[in-house]
C-alpha positions in Angstrom: -11.6 13.7 -3.0 -11.3 10.0 -2.6 -8.0 8.6 -1.2 -6.8 5.0 -1.0 -4.6 2.9 1.3 -2.8 0.3 -0.8 -0.8 -2.8 -0.3 2.1 -3.7 -2.5 4.3 -6.8 -2.4 7.9 -6.8 -3.5 8.6 -9.4 -6.2 12.3 -9.3 -5.0 11.9 -10.2 -1.3 8.2 -10.9 -0.9 7.7 -8.3 1.8 4.7 -5.9 1.9 4.5 -2.2 1.7 1.5 -0.1 2.8 1.0 3.5 1.5 -1.7 6.0 0.7 -2.4 8.0 -2.4 -5.1 9.6 -4.5 -4.1 7.7 -7.6 -3.1 4.0 -7.1 -1.9 3.3 -10.7 0.3 6.3 -10.7 1.7 5.6 -7.3 2.5 1.9 -8.3 4.3 3.2 -11.4 6.4 5.6 -9.2 7.4 2.7 -6.9 8.4 0.5 -9.8 10.3 3.3 -11.5 12.4 3.8 -8.4 11.0 7.3 -7.7 10.1 6.3 -4.1 13.3 6.4 -2.0 12.0 4.0 0.8 11.2 1.2 -1.7 13.7 1.7 -4.5 15.9 -1.3 -3.5 12.9 -3.6 -3.3 11.6 -3.3 -6.8 9.6 -4.5 -8.7 6.2 -4.4 -6.9 2.8 -5.8 -7.6 -0.4 -4.3 -6.3 -2.2 -6.7 -4.0 -5.2 -4.4 -3.3 -6.4 -1.1 -1.8 -9.3 0.3 0.2 -11.1 3.6 -0.4 -11.4 6.4 2.1 -13.6 9.5 1.9 -10.8 11.9 2.8 -7.1 12.1 2.7 -7.0 12.5 6.5 -8.9 9.2 6.9 -6.5 7.4 4.6 -3.5 8.9 6.3 -4.8 7.9 9.7 -5.6 4.4 8.5 -2.1 4.0 7.1 -0.6 5.4 10.3 -2.5 2.9 12.4 -1.5 -0.1 10.3 2.2 0.9 10.3 2.2 1.3 14.1 0.1 -1.7 15.1 1.2 -5.1 13.8 -2.2 -6.7 14.4 -4.0 -4.0 12.2 -1.3 -4.5 9.6 -1.8 -8.2 9.6 -5.6 -7.9 9.3 -5.2 -5.5 6.4 -2.8 -7.8 4.6 -5.2 -10.7 5.2 -8.2 -8.7 3.9 -6.3 -7.6 0.8 -5.0 -11.1 0.0 -8.6 -12.5 0.2 -9.9 -10.3 -2.5 -6.7 -10.4 -4.7 -7.0 -12.4 -7.9 
């Protein structure tokens, strides 16, 4: 099953959030409804972009790498901002 690593931007503080999911639209709704504890106080969010992975393990590893390495996070944000409308 396909899985996605997504990039959100808080409309409250402008900061970014990276996560992974199998359903991007549903996950964005959960963030904006306050159902995600780690982002509840930074609502609302807008979706900047996402990338597709073949497996959940691949998506989780990609998310892990970006959250642990600032250069990879910066590259991901730049890549998503380039394709964002």
